[in-house]
C-alpha positions, 0 to 999 in steps of 0.5 A, spaced: 427 138 576 421 139 571 416 139 576 420 144 580 420 149 574 412 148 573 411 150 580 415 156 580 412 158 574 405 157 577 407 161 583 410 167 579 404 167 575 399 167 581 403 172 585 403 177 579 395 176 578 394 177 586 399 183 586 396 187 580 389 185 582 390 188 589 393 194 586 387 195 582 383 195 588 387 200 591 387 205 586 379 205 586 379 207 593 385 211 594 383 219 594 383 222 588 381 222 581 386 223 574 381 227 571 382 233 576 390 232 574 389 232 567 383 236 565 384 241 571 379 244 576 375 248 571 373 242 567 365 241 565 361 235 567 361 233 560 368 234 559 370 229 565 364 224 563 368 224 556 374 223 559 372 217 563 369 214 558 375 215 553 379 212 558 375 206 561 374 209 568 367 209 568 367 201 567 367 197 573 374 195 577 374 188 575 372 190 568 378 195 567 383 190 570 381 184 566 382 189 560 389 191 563 391 184 564 389 182 557 393 188 554 399 187 559 400 179 557 400 182 550 406 186 551 401 193 552 403 197 558 397 201 557 395 209 555 398 215 559 392 219 561 396 225 561 400 225 555 396 222 550 401 216 549 402 209 550 406 208 557 412 205 552 412 211 548 413 215 555 418 211 558 422 209 552 426 216 550 428 216 558 431 209 558 438 211 555 439 217 561 438 212 566 442 206 563 447 211 562 447 214 569 447 206 572 452 204 567 457 210 569 455 208 577 457 201 576 464 203 573 465 207 578 464 202 583 469 197 580 474 203 580 473 205 587 472 198 591 478 194 588 484 199 590 481 200 597 479 193 598 486 191 596 489 196 600 485 195 606 487 187 606 494 188 605 495 190 612 489 188 616 489 192 622 494 197 620 492 205 619 490 204 612 485 198 613 482 202 620 481 208 615 478 205 610 473 201 615 471 207 618 470 211 611 466 205 609 462 205 615 460 212 614 459 211 607 454 206 607 449 209 612 448 215 607 442 214 603 443 216 595 439 222 595 443 225 601 449 223 598 447 227 591 445 233 595 452 233 599 455 232 592 451 237 589 453 242 594 460 241 594 462 240 587 457 245 584 456 250 589 462 250 593 468 248 588 464 250 582 467 244 578 460 243 574 454 247 573 448 244 576 444 243 570 443 237 565 447 237 559 444 233 554 449 228 549 447 233 543 451 238 546 458 234 546 459 227 549 465 229 554 461 235 557 455 230 558 459 224 561 463 229 565 456 232 568 453 225 569 459 222 573 457 226 579 450 223 580 453 217 578 458 218 584 452 219 588 449 212 586 456 209 586 459 211 593 454 207 598 455 201 594 462 202 593 463 202 601 459 195 601 463 192 596 470 194 599 467 191 606 466 184 602 472 184 598 476 185 604 473 180 608 473 175 602 481 177 601 483 175 608 479 169 607 483 167 601 490 168 605 489 163 609 489 158 604 494 153 602 495 155 595 497 162 598 503 159 602 505 155 596 506 162 592 510 165 598 514 159 598 516 160 591 518 167 592 512 171 591 511 177 595 505 179 599 502 184 594 504 179 588 500 174 591 494 178 592 494 181 585 496 174 581 493 169 586 488 172 591 484 177 587 481 172 582 478 167 587 476 173 592 472 176 586 467 171 586 463 173 591 464 180 589 461 179 582 455 175 585 454 181 590 454 186 584 450 182 579 445 182 585 445 189 586 444 192 579 437 193 581 439 197 587 443 201 582 437 202 578 433 204 583 438 209 586 439 212 579 432 214 579 432 217 586 438 221 584 436 223 578 431 228 581 437 231 585 441 233 579 435 234 574 437 228 569 431 227 565 431 219 566 425 214 568 425 218 575 423 224 572 417 220 568 415 217 575 415 223 579 411 226 573 406 220 573 405 220 580 403 228 580 398 227 575 395 220 578 397 217 571 395 210 574 397 206 568 404 208 569 404 207 577 400 200 575 406 198 571 411 200 577 407 196 582 407 190 578 415 190 580 413 189 587 411 182 585 418 180 587 417 181 594 411 177 595 415 171 590 420 172 596 416 170 601 412 164 598 419 161 596 421 162 603 415 159 606 414 153 601 422 152 599 425 154 606 430 159 601 429 164 595 430 161 589 432 165 582 428 165 576 434 165 572 440 162 572 446 161 567 448 154 567 452 154 560 457 159 563 460 160 570 457 167 572 453 170 577 446 168 579 441 174 578 435 174 583 430 177 580 425 178 586 431 182 589 431 187 583 424 188 583 424 189 591 430 194 590 426 198 584 419 197 587 419 199 594 422 206 593 417 208 588 411 205 592 414 210 598 414 216 593 407 215 591 405 214 598 409 220 601 406 225 595 399 223 595 396 218 599 391 222 604 393 229 601 387 234 599 385 233 592 384 240 590 390 244 587 391 252 588 391 256 582 398 257 579 401 251 584 407 247 581 407 248 574 413 243 574 407 238 575 404 240 568 410 239 564 412 233 560 417 229 563 422 232 558 421 239 561 419 242 554 
């Protein structure tokens, strides 16, 4: 057991080192220089040289990498190029909005999926079951940001149930939560559809067990047996699925934030990408180490092992690698989509939003 843990830790450390080194090498060859985004196109050569010296950009790549790695291992994620603050200071004030959005989305997943899963499994093949199945198949095929645009158009522009403008908690807790419910719904609906499908299958599997026939023989109706006996056992794979989906929920929250204008981590991410703020992007790329870790696990062990597993309580197992993948891949996609291969020059007066601080002030 001890050797397996040490081997896993060694593989994890090697993966992190490899990914972070490749990320630094990629940033050194990707077109573009943060000095142009930070200082502007009219900066003098002296200003550019002073900025590069202050940020260490005039040093060799390997030297910058070792400096970053030593700071990262000490808990320092680096200094933002654009906003003259640390990455931690830049991200910390925005975590609350993203966590609130993800928490509401998680609650909505439970509120939506449990009743629909029970309804579909109550009479397999019935009208309700077929309707729920069609609805879940359609919902699962819609990406989060498309769902967000559709909900924004329907509830804000057509029905006018809310104003498409972020309401901070300082203006009232209830108005804030009411606004956040709509982007949370955009995050929750695709995952709710998956949860409904999983719960329905799990319930139908439990209905064939001997203890259910015993419950029927004691006079329990089908509905009573579902609620009092089946649901408890059928929720075991559902809880595991939801625990592993937390990373996906967080990633979906970051994407949906852009649609609804929520000043969370997604706002910081987009601003950092626009400004070539490599320390922030570097911290994101390290998250992709989980993807390589999965490949190593499958090649060496034949299956994916989890970094952390609770043994003192009977609870779900969290796959850290999958959480890293679901967060890191969308962020890397945004970076490649917005910047790789694009012309470095910016026209005068173009896109003032890219120059605003992440909170929009």
